[in-house]
C-alpha positions as CSV (number, residue, x, y, z in Angstrom):
1,X,-57.5,165.2,62.9
2,X,-60.5,165.4,60.0
3,X,-57.8,167.1,57.6
4,X,-55.6,164.5,58.8
5,X,-57.8,161.8,57.6
6,X,-58.9,162.8,54.3
7,X,-55.2,163.6,53.3
8,X,-54.5,161.3,50.5
9,X,-51.8,158.8,50.9
10,X,-48.6,159.5,49.6
11,X,-46.7,157.5,46.9
12,X,-43.9,155.4,47.8
13,X,-41.0,156.1,45.7
14,X,-39.9,153.2,43.4
15,X,-37.0,151.9,45.1
16,X,-39.7,151.2,48.1
17,X,-41.6,149.1,45.6
18,X,-38.5,147.2,44.9
19,X,-39.5,143.7,46.2
20,X,-43.3,144.3,44.6
21,X,-41.9,145.2,41.0
22,X,-39.2,142.8,40.6
23,X,-40.2,139.4,42.4
24,X,-42.6,138.5,39.5
25,X,-39.9,139.6,37.2
26,X,-37.4,137.3,39.0
27,X,-39.6,134.2,39.4
28,X,-40.5,134.3,35.4
29,X,-36.7,134.8,34.9
30,X,-36.2,131.6,37.2
31,X,-38.7,129.6,35.4
32,X,-37.3,130.1,31.8
33,X,-33.9,129.4,33.3
34,X,-35.3,126.4,34.5
35,X,-37.2,125.7,31.4
36,X,-33.8,125.9,29.5
37,X,-32.1,123.3,32.1
38,X,-35.1,121.0,30.9
39,X,-34.6,121.3,27.7
40,X,-31.1,120.5,27.6
41,X,-31.4,117.2,29.9
42,X,-33.8,115.7,27.7
43,X,-32.2,116.5,24.5
44,X,-29.1,115.1,26.0
45,X,-31.0,112.1,27.3
46,X,-32.5,111.1,23.9
47,X,-28.9,111.9,22.2
48,X,-27.1,109.6,24.1
49,X,-29.0,107.1,23.4
50,X,-30.2,107.9,20.1
51,X,-27.7,105.1,18.4
52,X,-30.0,102.2,20.3
53,X,-32.9,102.7,17.9
54,X,-31.2,100.5,15.2
55,X,-30.8,97.7,17.9
56,X,-33.3,94.6,17.7
57,X,-34.5,92.5,20.5
58,X,-31.5,91.3,23.0
59,X,-31.5,88.8,25.9
60,X,-34.4,89.0,28.2
61,X,-36.2,91.1,25.7
62,X,-37.4,87.6,23.7
63,X,-39.0,86.3,27.2
64,X,-40.9,89.7,27.6
65,X,-41.9,90.7,24.3
66,X,-40.7,88.7,21.2
67,X,-41.9,85.5,22.0
68,X,-44.3,86.3,24.7
69,X,-47.5,84.8,24.1
70,X,-49.6,86.8,26.6
71,X,-48.1,89.9,25.4
72,X,-48.5,89.1,21.5
73,X,-52.2,89.5,22.3
74,X,-52.1,93.0,22.2
75,X,-54.3,95.2,24.3
76,X,-56.7,92.7,24.8
77,X,-54.4,90.9,27.0
78,X,-54.5,93.8,29.3
79,X,-56.8,92.2,31.9
80,X,-55.1,89.1,31.9
81,X,-51.5,90.7,32.6
82,X,-52.8,92.7,35.7
83,X,-54.0,89.0,36.9
84,X,-50.9,86.7,35.9
85,X,-47.3,86.5,36.9
86,X,-44.7,88.2,35.0
87,X,-43.3,85.4,33.5
88,X,-46.3,83.3,32.6
89,X,-46.4,84.6,28.9
90,X,-43.0,82.8,28.5
91,X,-42.5,80.1,30.9
92,X,-44.1,79.1,34.2
93,X,-42.1,78.9,37.5
94,X,-42.7,78.3,41.2
95,X,-41.3,81.7,42.2
96,X,-42.6,84.3,40.2
97,X,-43.0,88.4,40.1
98,X,-45.8,90.6,39.8
99,X,-44.6,93.7,37.4
100,X,-47.7,94.2,35.4
101,X,-47.2,97.6,34.2
102,X,-44.6,97.4,31.9
103,X,-45.9,94.4,30.0
104,X,-49.2,96.5,29.8
105,X,-47.1,99.1,27.9
106,X,-45.3,96.3,25.7
107,X,-48.7,94.7,24.7
108,X,-50.0,98.3,24.1
109,X,-47.0,98.9,21.9
110,X,-47.2,94.8,20.1
111,X,-50.8,96.0,19.1
112,X,-50.0,98.9,16.9
113,X,-46.4,97.8,15.8
114,X,-46.0,94.3,16.3
115,X,-42.4,93.4,16.5
116,X,-40.6,96.2,15.5
117,X,-38.1,96.8,18.3
118,X,-37.4,100.4,17.0
119,X,-40.7,101.6,18.7
120,X,-39.9,99.8,22.3
121,X,-36.6,101.4,21.7
122,X,-37.9,104.9,21.3
123,X,-40.1,104.4,24.0
124,X,-37.4,103.5,26.4
125,X,-35.2,106.7,25.2
126,X,-38.2,109.0,25.9
127,X,-39.0,107.5,29.0
128,X,-35.2,107.8,30.1
129,X,-35.5,111.5,29.3
130,X,-38.5,111.6,31.5
131,X,-36.6,110.1,34.4
132,X,-33.6,112.4,34.0
133,X,-36.1,115.4,34.0
134,X,-38.0,114.3,36.9
135,X,-35.1,113.6,38.8
136,X,-33.6,117.3,38.5
137,X,-36.9,118.8,39.3
138,X,-36.9,116.7,42.5
139,X,-33.5,117.7,43.5
140,X,-34.0,121.6,42.6
141,X,-37.0,121.1,45.0
142,X,-35.3,118.9,47.7
143,X,-32.6,121.9,48.4
144,X,-35.3,124.5,48.2
145,X,-34.2,125.6,44.9
146,X,-30.7,126.8,46.5
147,X,-28.7,124.7,44.7
148,X,-30.5,124.5,41.1
149,X,-26.7,124.4,39.6
150,X,-26.1,121.1,42.0
151,X,-29.3,119.4,40.8
152,X,-28.6,120.4,37.2
153,X,-25.1,118.8,37.3
154,X,-26.1,115.3,38.8
155,X,-29.0,115.3,36.3
156,X,-26.9,115.5,33.4
157,X,-24.1,112.9,35.2
158,X,-27.3,110.6,35.8
159,X,-28.4,111.1,31.8
160,X,-24.8,110.5,30.4
161,X,-23.6,107.6,32.8
162,X,-22.3,104.4,31.0
163,X,-23.8,102.5,34.1
164,X,-27.3,103.0,32.8
165,X,-26.8,101.6,29.3
166,X,-28.2,97.6,30.3
167,X,-31.8,99.6,32.0
168,X,-32.0,101.9,28.7
169,X,-30.8,99.9,26.0
170,X,-32.3,96.6,27.0
171,X,-36.2,96.9,26.5
172,X,-37.1,94.3,29.1
173,X,-35.6,97.3,31.8
174,X,-38.8,99.1,31.2
175,X,-39.5,97.7,34.4
176,X,-36.7,99.7,36.1
177,X,-37.4,102.8,34.0
178,X,-41.1,103.0,35.0
179,X,-40.2,102.1,38.3
180,X,-37.9,105.3,38.9
181,X,-40.2,107.5,36.8
182,X,-43.0,107.2,39.1
183,X,-40.7,106.8,42.1
184,X,-39.6,110.1,41.6
185,X,-42.5,111.7,40.5
186,X,-43.9,110.6,43.9
187,X,-41.4,112.5,45.5
188,X,-42.0,115.4,43.4
189,X,-45.6,115.4,44.2
190,X,-45.3,114.8,47.9
191,X,-43.2,118.1,47.8
192,X,-45.8,119.7,46.4
193,X,-48.2,118.3,49.3
194,X,-45.9,119.4,51.6
195,X,-46.2,123.3,50.7
196,X,-49.9,123.4,50.0
197,X,-51.5,120.5,52.2
198,X,-53.8,119.3,49.5
199,X,-55.3,115.9,50.1
200,X,-55.7,115.3,46.7
201,X,-51.8,115.6,46.3
202,X,-51.3,113.5,48.8
203,X,-53.5,110.7,47.2
204,X,-51.8,111.4,44.0
205,X,-48.2,110.7,45.4
206,X,-49.3,107.6,47.2
207,X,-51.1,106.5,43.2
208,X,-47.8,107.3,41.9
209,X,-46.0,105.3,44.4
210,X,-48.1,102.4,43.8
211,X,-47.5,102.5,40.0
212,X,-44.0,102.3,41.2
213,X,-44.3,99.2,42.9
214,X,-46.7,97.8,40.1
215,X,-43.5,98.8,37.7
216,X,-40.8,96.7,40.0
217,X,-41.2,95.6,43.6
218,X,-37.5,96.4,44.2
219,X,-38.7,100.3,44.9
220,X,-39.8,99.0,48.5
221,X,-36.7,100.7,50.0
222,X,-38.0,104.0,49.3
223,X,-40.6,102.8,52.3
224,X,-37.5,104.3,54.4
225,X,-36.2,106.7,51.7
226,X,-39.4,108.7,51.8
227,X,-39.8,109.4,55.7
228,X,-36.3,110.2,55.2
229,X,-36.7,112.8,53.2
230,X,-40.1,114.5,54.5
231,X,-38.8,114.2,58.5
232,X,-35.6,116.0,57.8
233,X,-35.2,117.6,54.3
234,X,-38.7,118.7,53.5
235,X,-39.5,118.9,57.4
236,X,-42.0,121.8,57.2
237,X,-44.8,120.0,58.7
238,X,-44.3,117.1,60.6
239,X,-48.1,116.2,60.5
240,X,-47.4,116.2,56.4
241,X,-44.3,114.0,56.6
242,X,-46.3,111.4,58.7
243,X,-49.3,111.8,56.1
244,X,-46.9,111.0,53.2
245,X,-45.1,108.1,55.0
246,X,-48.5,106.8,55.9
247,X,-49.6,107.0,52.1
248,X,-46.5,104.8,50.9
249,X,-46.8,102.5,53.5
250,X,-50.8,101.9,52.6
251,X,-49.7,102.2,48.7
252,X,-47.6,99.3,49.7
253,X,-49.7,96.9,51.4
254,X,-52.1,97.3,48.8
255,X,-49.6,96.3,46.5
256,X,-48.1,93.4,48.4
257,X,-51.9,92.2,48.9
258,X,-52.6,91.9,44.8
259,X,-49.2,90.4,44.5
260,X,-49.9,87.5,47.0
261,X,-53.1,86.9,45.5
262,X,-52.1,87.1,41.7
263,X,-49.5,84.8,42.5
264,X,-50.7,82.2,44.9
265,X,-53.6,81.8,42.3
266,X,-51.1,80.3,40.1
267,X,-49.2,78.5,42.5
268,X,-46.3,80.9,41.8
269,X,-45.3,82.4,45.1
270,X,-42.7,79.5,46.7
271,X,-39.6,80.9,48.0
272,X,-37.0,78.6,45.9
273,X,-33.2,78.3,46.5
274,X,-31.0,80.9,44.5
275,X,-29.3,78.8,41.5
276,X,-25.5,78.8,41.5
277,X,-25.2,79.7,37.8
278,X,-27.0,82.6,38.6
279,X,-25.4,83.8,41.7
280,X,-22.1,82.1,42.3
281,X,-22.3,83.0,45.9
282,X,-25.2,80.6,46.3
283,X,-22.4,77.7,46.1
284,X,-23.1,75.0,48.5
285,X,-19.6,74.5,49.9
286,X,-18.4,78.5,50.3
287,X,-17.8,79.3,53.5
288,X,-20.0,82.0,55.3
289,X,-16.5,84.4,55.8
290,X,-15.7,84.0,51.9
291,X,-19.4,84.7,51.1
292,X,-19.2,88.4,53.0
293,X,-15.7,88.6,51.6
294,X,-17.0,88.2,48.0
295,X,-20.1,90.4,48.7
296,X,-18.5,93.2,50.3
297,X,-15.7,93.0,47.0
298,X,-18.4,93.5,44.7
299,X,-20.1,96.5,46.9
300,X,-16.4,98.1,46.2
301,X,-16.5,97.0,42.6
302,X,-20.1,99.2,42.2
303,X,-18.3,102.4,43.3
304,X,-15.5,101.9,40.9
305,X,-18.0,101.5,38.2
306,X,-19.7,104.5,39.5
307,X,-16.5,106.4,39.2
308,X,-14.9,104.2,36.1
309,X,-17.6,102.7,34.0
310,X,-15.5,99.9,32.2
311,X,-15.9,97.5,31.6
312,X,-19.5,96.6,31.4
313,X,-20.8,93.2,31.4
314,X,-24.6,91.9,30.8
315,X,-24.3,89.3,33.3
316,X,-21.8,88.8,36.4
317,X,-21.9,85.0,37.1
318,X,-19.3,82.4,37.9
319,X,-16.4,83.2,37.6
320,X,-16.8,87.0,36.7
321,X,-15.8,87.9,40.0
322,X,-13.7,85.2,41.6
323,X,-14.4,84.2,45.3
324,X,-12.1,86.0,47.7
325,X,-11.5,86.3,52.1
326,X,-10.9,89.2,54.2
327,X,-7.3,88.6,53.3
328,X,-7.7,90.2,50.3
329,X,-6.6,93.9,50.3
330,X,-9.1,94.9,48.0
331,X,-11.9,93.9,50.1
332,X,-10.3,95.5,53.1
333,X,-10.3,98.5,51.1
334,X,-13.8,98.1,50.1
335,X,-15.0,97.6,53.5
336,X,-13.0,100.7,54.8
337,X,-15.0,102.7,51.8
338,X,-18.4,101.4,53.1
339,X,-17.4,102.3,57.2
340,X,-16.0,105.9,55.8
341,X,-19.6,106.1,54.1
342,X,-21.6,105.3,56.9
343,X,-19.6,106.7,59.8
344,X,-19.1,110.5,57.5
345,X,-23.1,110.7,56.3
346,X,-24.0,109.8,60.3
347,X,-21.8,112.6,61.5
348,X,-22.9,115.2,58.6
349,X,-26.3,114.1,59.1
350,X,-25.9,114.6,63.3
351,X,-24.5,117.9,62.2
352,X,-27.3,118.9,60.0
353,X,-30.1,116.9,58.9
354,X,-29.9,118.9,55.8
355,X,-26.4,118.1,54.8
356,X,-26.8,117.2,50.9
357,X,-23.5,114.9,51.1
358,X,-25.5,113.2,54.2
359,X,-28.4,113.0,51.7
360,X,-26.6,111.5,48.8
361,X,-24.6,108.9,50.6
362,X,-27.7,107.7,52.8
363,X,-29.5,107.3,49.5
364,X,-26.9,105.7,47.9
365,X,-26.8,103.2,50.8
366,X,-30.2,102.7,51.5
367,X,-31.3,102.2,47.6
368,X,-28.3,99.4,47.3
369,X,-28.7,97.1,50.7
370,X,-31.1,95.5,49.1
371,X,-28.8,94.0,46.4
372,X,-25.7,93.6,48.5
373,X,-26.0,89.7,48.6
374,X,-25.1,90.1,52.5
375,X,-28.7,89.8,54.8
376,X,-30.0,87.6,52.1
377,X,-28.9,86.4,48.7
378,X,-30.6,87.5,45.3
379,X,-31.2,86.0,42.1
380,X,-28.0,87.6,40.8
381,X,-24.5,87.9,41.8
382,X,-24.1,91.6,40.8
383,X,-25.9,93.8,38.1
384,X,-25.4,97.1,36.6
385,X,-29.1,97.9,36.7
386,X,-29.0,97.7,40.3
387,X,-27.1,101.0,40.1
388,X,-29.9,102.6,38.6
389,X,-31.2,104.0,41.7
390,X,-28.2,104.0,43.7
391,X,-26.5,106.2,41.2
392,X,-28.6,109.0,42.1
393,X,-26.8,109.2,45.1
394,X,-23.4,109.2,43.7
395,X,-24.5,111.7,41.3
396,X,-25.8,114.1,43.9
397,X,-22.4,113.9,45.8
398,X,-20.1,114.6,43.1
399,X,-22.7,117.8,42.3
400,X,-21.9,119.3,45.7
401,X,-17.7,118.3,45.5
402,X,-17.6,120.0,42.3
403,X,-19.7,123.2,44.4
404,X,-17.8,123.0,47.2
405,X,-14.0,122.5,45.6
406,X,-14.3,123.7,41.9
407,X,-17.2,126.5,41.9
408,X,-16.5,127.5,45.7
409,X,-19.8,129.2,45.8
410,X,-23.3,128.1,46.5
411,X,-24.5,125.6,43.7
412,X,-27.2,128.0,42.3
413,X,-27.7,128.9,38.6
414,X,-24.7,131.2,38.5
415,X,-22.5,128.4,39.7
416,X,-23.1,127.2,36.1
417,X,-21.6,130.1,34.4
418,X,-18.1,129.8,36.4
419,X,-15.6,128.3,33.6
420,X,-13.9,125.7,35.3
421,X,-17.0,124.3,36.4
422,X,-18.3,124.2,32.9
423,X,-14.7,122.6,31.7
424,X,-15.2,119.6,34.2
425,X,-18.3,119.1,33.8
426,X,-18.4,119.1,29.9
427,X,-15.1,117.3,29.7
428,X,-16.8,114.5,32.2
429,X,-19.7,114.4,30.2
430,X,-18.2,114.0,27.0
431,X,-16.0,111.2,28.0
432,X,-19.2,109.0,29.7
433,X,-21.3,110.1,26.9
434,X,-18.6,108.6,24.4
435,X,-18.6,105.2,26.6
436,X,-22.4,105.2,26.6
437,X,-22.8,105.3,23.0
438,X,-20.0,102.9,22.4
439,X,-21.7,100.4,24.9
440,X,-25.3,101.3,23.2
441,X,-23.8,99.4,19.6
442,X,-22.7,96.3,22.0
443,X,-26.5,95.7,22.6
444,X,-27.6,95.4,18.7
445,X,-27.8,92.0,18.7
446,X,-27.3,88.7,21.2
447,X,-24.1,87.2,19.3
448,X,-22.5,91.1,19.4
449,X,-23.5,91.7,23.0
450,X,-21.9,88.0,24.6
451,X,-19.2,88.2,22.1
452,X,-18.1,91.5,23.4
453,X,-18.9,90.9,26.9
454,X,-16.7,87.2,26.8
455,X,-13.8,89.1,25.4
456,X,-14.2,91.3,28.4
457,X,-14.7,88.9,31.0
458,X,-13.3,85.3,30.3
459,X,-13.7,83.9,33.2
460,X,-17.1,84.0,33.1
461,X,-18.9,80.9,32.7
462,X,-22.7,81.9,32.0
463,X,-21.4,84.4,29.3
464,X,-20.0,81.6,27.0
465,X,-22.7,79.6,27.2
466,X,-25.5,82.7,26.2
467,X,-22.7,83.0,23.3
468,X,-23.1,79.6,22.4
469,X,-26.8,79.4,22.8
470,X,-26.9,82.3,20.0
471,X,-25.0,80.5,17.8
472,X,-27.1,77.8,17.8
473,X,-29.9,79.8,16.8
474,X,-27.6,81.5,14.0
475,X,-27.1,78.0,12.8
476,X,-30.6,77.0,12.4
477,X,-31.0,80.2,10.3
478,X,-28.0,79.7,8.3
479,X,-28.5,78.1,5.0
480,X,-24.8,77.6,4.0
481,X,-23.4,74.5,5.0
482,X,-19.9,75.5,5.3
483,X,-21.0,78.6,7.5
484,X,-22.9,76.3,9.3
485,X,-19.7,74.5,10.0
486,X,-18.1,77.6,11.0
487,X,-20.8,78.3,13.5
488,X,-20.9,75.2,14.7
489,X,-17.2,74.8,15.4
490,X,-17.2,78.2,17.5
491,X,-20.3,76.9,19.5
492,X,-18.1,73.8,20.5
493,X,-15.2,76.1,21.3
494,X,-17.6,78.3,23.6
495,X,-19.2,75.6,25.3
496,X,-15.8,74.3,26.1
497,X,-14.5,77.2,27.4
498,X,-17.8,77.4,29.7
499,X,-17.5,74.2,31.0
500,X,-13.3,74.6,31.5
501,X,-14.7,77.4,34.2
502,X,-17.5,75.7,35.3
503,X,-17.3,71.8,35.0
504,X,-20.9,71.1,36.7
505,X,-22.8,73.2,34.3
506,X,-25.7,71.4,33.2
507,X,-27.0,73.5,30.8
508,X,-23.7,73.4,29.0
509,X,-23.3,69.6,29.3
510,X,-26.5,69.3,27.1
511,X,-26.1,72.3,24.8
512,X,-22.7,70.4,24.0
513,X,-24.4,67.5,23.2
514,X,-27.0,69.1,20.5
515,X,-23.7,70.7,19.2
516,X,-22.0,67.1,18.7
517,X,-25.2,65.8,17.3
518,X,-25.3,68.6,14.9
519,X,-21.4,68.0,13.5
520,X,-22.6,63.9,13.6
521,X,-20.3,63.1,16.3
522,X,-22.4,61.0,18.5
523,X,-19.9,59.4,20.9
524,X,-19.2,62.9,21.9
525,X,-22.8,63.5,21.9
526,X,-23.8,60.7,24.4
527,X,-20.8,61.2,26.8
528,X,-21.9,64.6,27.4
529,X,-25.9,63.7,27.8
530,X,-24.6,61.0,30.2
531,X,-22.5,63.8,32.3
532,X,-25.5,66.4,32.2
533,X,-27.5,63.0,33.5
534,X,-24.9,62.5,36.3
535,X,-25.4,66.5,37.2
536,X,-28.9,66.4,36.8
537,X,-30.8,63.0,37.2
538,X,-33.8,63.2,35.3
539,X,-33.0,66.2,33.2
540,X,-35.4,66.3,30.1
541,X,-33.2,68.1,27.8
542,X,-30.2,65.5,28.3
543,X,-32.7,62.6,28.2
544,X,-34.5,63.8,24.8
545,X,-30.7,64.4,23.2
546,X,-29.8,60.8,24.6
547,X,-32.3,59.1,22.9
548,X,-31.6,60.4,20.1
549,X,-28.0,60.0,19.6
550,X,-28.9,56.5,20.7
551,X,-31.3,56.1,17.6
552,X,-29.0,57.7,15.1
553,X,-26.0,55.3,16.0
554,X,-28.8,52.4,15.8
555,X,-28.4,51.6,19.3
556,X,-32.2,50.7,19.8
557,X,-32.3,48.7,22.8
558,X,-30.5,51.6,24.3
559,X,-33.1,54.2,23.5
560,X,-35.4,51.4,24.2
561,X,-34.8,51.2,27.7
562,X,-34.3,54.9,28.8
563,X,-38.2,55.5,27.0
564,X,-39.7,52.1,29.2
565,X,-38.3,53.9,32.3
566,X,-40.0,57.2,31.5
567,X,-43.2,55.4,30.7
568,X,-43.2,53.4,34.2
569,X,-42.6,56.5,35.7
570,X,-45.5,58.1,33.7
571,X,-47.6,56.5,31.1
572,X,-49.0,59.4,29.9
573,X,-45.8,60.9,29.0
574,X,-46.4,62.1,25.4
575,X,-42.9,62.5,24.4
576,X,-41.8,59.2,25.0
577,X,-44.5,57.4,23.7
578,X,-43.7,59.8,20.1
579,X,-40.2,58.7,20.5
580,X,-40.5,55.4,21.3
581,X,-42.8,54.9,18.0
582,X,-39.8,56.6,16.6
583,X,-37.3,54.4,18.0
584,X,-39.6,51.5,16.9
585,X,-40.0,52.6,13.3
586,X,-36.4,53.0,12.7
587,X,-35.4,49.2,14.2
588,X,-38.2,48.0,11.5
589,X,-40.4,47.5,14.2
590,X,-43.6,48.5,13.0
591,X,-46.6,47.2,15.0
592,X,-44.5,48.2,18.2
593,X,-44.0,51.9,16.2
594,X,-47.6,52.1,15.5
595,X,-48.8,51.2,19.0
596,X,-46.6,54.3,20.6
597,X,-47.7,56.5,18.0
598,X,-51.3,56.1,18.1
599,X,-51.0,56.4,22.2
600,X,-49.1,59.6,21.8
601,X,-51.7,60.7,19.3
602,X,-54.3,60.0,22.0
603,X,-53.1,62.6,24.5
604,X,-52.5,64.8,22.2
605,X,-54.1,65.0,18.8
606,X,-51.9,67.6,17.3
607,X,-48.8,66.1,18.2
608,X,-47.1,66.3,14.3
609,X,-43.9,64.3,15.1
610,X,-46.1,61.5,16.1
611,X,-48.3,62.1,13.1
612,X,-45.6,62.1,10.8
613,X,-44.3,58.6,12.6
614,X,-47.5,56.9,11.9
615,X,-47.4,57.8,8.3
616,X,-44.0,56.4,8.0
617,X,-45.6,53.1,9.4
618,X,-48.2,53.2,7.1
619,X,-45.6,53.6,4.1
620,X,-43.2,50.8,5.3
621,X,-46.0,48.7,5.6
622,X,-47.3,49.6,2.3
623,X,-50.3,50.8,3.0
624,X,-50.0,54.0,1.0
625,X,-53.6,55.4,0.8
626,X,-53.6,55.2,4.7
627,X,-49.9,57.1,4.7
628,X,-51.1,59.7,2.4
629,X,-54.0,60.8,4.7
630,X,-51.5,60.8,8.0
631,X,-49.2,63.0,5.9
632,X,-52.0,65.3,4.7
633,X,-52.7,65.3,8.3
634,X,-48.9,66.5,9.3
635,X,-49.1,68.7,6.5
636,X,-52.0,70.4,7.9
637,X,-50.1,70.5,11.5
638,X,-47.1,71.9,9.8
639,X,-48.4,73.5,6.8
640,X,-44.6,75.7,6.4
641,X,-42.7,72.1,6.1
642,X,-41.7,70.4,2.8
643,X,-41.3,67.0,3.8
644,X,-44.8,65.7,4.4
645,X,-46.0,67.1,0.9
646,X,-42.8,65.2,-0.2
647,X,-43.7,62.1,1.5
648,X,-47.0,62.6,-0.4
649,X,-45.5,62.5,-3.7
650,X,-43.4,59.3,-3.0
651,X,-46.9,57.5,-1.8
652,X,-48.5,58.6,-4.9
653,X,-45.3,57.7,-7.0
654,X,-45.8,54.0,-5.7
655,X,-49.4,54.0,-6.7
656,X,-48.2,54.8,-10.2
657,X,-50.4,58.4,-9.7
658,X,-47.4,60.1,-11.8
659,X,-49.5,63.4,-11.9
660,X,-50.2,63.5,-8.3
661,X,-46.6,62.5,-7.3
662,X,-45.6,65.4,-10.0
663,X,-48.1,67.5,-8.1
664,X,-47.2,67.1,-4.6
665,X,-43.4,67.3,-5.2
666,X,-43.4,70.7,-7.0
667,X,-45.6,71.8,-3.8
668,X,-43.1,71.0,-1.5
669,X,-40.4,72.4,-3.6
670,X,-42.6,75.7,-3.7
671,X,-42.4,75.6,0.4
672,X,-38.6,74.7,0.4
673,X,-36.5,75.2,-2.7
674,X,-33.7,74.1,-0.6
675,X,-35.1,70.5,-0.1
676,X,-33.8,68.2,-2.3
677,X,-35.9,65.2,-1.7
678,X,-38.3,66.8,-4.0
679,X,-36.2,67.2,-6.4
680,X,-35.2,63.3,-6.5
681,X,-39.4,62.4,-6.5
682,X,-39.8,64.7,-9.8
683,X,-37.1,63.0,-11.2
684,X,-38.5,59.5,-10.7
685,X,-42.0,60.9,-11.6
686,X,-40.9,62.3,-15.0
687,X,-39.1,59.4,-15.7
688,X,-42.3,56.7,-15.1
689,X,-44.5,59.2,-16.9
690,X,-41.9,58.8,-19.8
691,X,-40.6,62.4,-20.1
692,X,-36.6,61.8,-20.0
693,X,-35.8,65.3,-20.4
694,X,-37.7,67.0,-17.6
695,X,-36.3,63.5,-15.4
696,X,-32.7,64.2,-16.2
697,X,-33.1,67.9,-15.4
698,X,-34.3,67.5,-11.6
699,X,-32.0,64.8,-11.2
700,X,-29.3,67.0,-11.6
701,X,-30.6,69.5,-9.3
702,X,-31.0,66.6,-6.4
703,X,-27.3,65.8,-7.1
704,X,-26.4,69.7,-6.7
């Protein structure tokens, strides 16, 4: 026995140590392969959206960045962003969101880069690449690293799919990108927690989910997705699964509490009715059956866009998708597809709780349900951004189908070496990539986007209105009169089309009135203003337009009557007092004009229009010193406008102060060389000073 115990151990043959020696090597090899796949996905995601860096601020980017009064304060505005409703920096509404995270990023970028859209687009691209990578890592873990090939194909398809162009190319959708990134980051951390049981990972995962909610509240659907994943797909420990679900619920409760506190503090938590022009399914006379049938048809259209992503439209409003009934074969087909998906996924799930088909379909249905417009109406008929999360389920199913019917082998890394698989994946990816890159170009500016979408969706009333609205901006920025006329004619044509589709579109009527006013067709402008007021009594834009048209056509009693009605309702209506002063001034009733201009300035001392009107009253009453003082005040309020300086020059001319007249006329000319009144004043001043040559020179300029 003693000899036996002292016998030295016999070394095992190398073959018997095979697992000990080769396991680390296999792990390292696998890590290297995964790193390569991650690198490929990141590069593809960046390249596919690289052409968006040349795009400008488009669509909602104007509201959340370019013209946002809070974001434009930079980093110093972060405390304000965290404590105010989402839209507060652009306009005030009684029904707002609480999505501070994207605004915090925008304010930070604004601090260092200002209104340089390239930087914002670059951040969107990098964040999207992060979303693609984090999706791949999660899917690989979800399937216990046994379907890495499937995970890669799904993530690659997600990266190149054209349906995501709205989210990535539209900077405003940073909220969607952040929401996705933190939602799937939380899933990755939760999977890690299931393996280790470390409380820090549970807290970190819950915090990531809270960040997802602070990005966009629609991720609330993950309160169903998270238990579904961790009680069935990654169910190593039921207790840990319960903790994960509880952590997500606590994060949601905390978010909802903060959200309610912020919105209620600004009286922005009222549930308002959905506007028909935003969601056509809100039409009052639409029957319940037709509403549901149309919603089902739209659900079918979502699947169609996932398979054939064309055409893509920035806004699906009335009448992009016409109302229908259950007699429509396409509605019945859509309903049949969804019934099949529900039944098929449930049967697969009952048979095998870890069935990947069931996971993909149930994930798709769960994350799309919120946007279905069936249990309740949302703020849009349809939106491509609504497929950002649900498309994950679609991509997973496609990956599984390729594994099952093309690779015909387990979806491991080896699957990616299959020539048939590579051929299909490369072909589909190339087609989708080309469509995505082409669609990115449509988002270069508002005019290009809406012009392109109007051609693809010729029955979409709101798209034509958006196009006309952008044309009004182009009109204001265009110095050439011939081009201005061309823009105005195109604008009127687009508005006519918008109103042909939806004759009760109030905003289109007021926009049409504005266009006809610019064209000096006041009778038409008055007709459309009256029509807008029929549709929306008390509409401020239509009322102001109508008053302007009456003043322009010297119908002063009509203009004054409207303004008197407004002042009867609100004696402190600054705008009404200012416009009343304008009407009386044009009608030669200077005392009445002076009264209302002074009243407007009592309400708001910085009202430049009322200041200018009051200066005009003093001018026509030949009180030139007082007029000069008021014109100077108007110039202080609007330092970039030439008119006040030209008017000061005219006053000095009447006071025979020719040198002063020349000085202020030159100042007006320096501000705006196209303002011909300055040349006329200079000609008169030089003529009065006896300088005939200079007078003739500026007379010619004033006439050309």
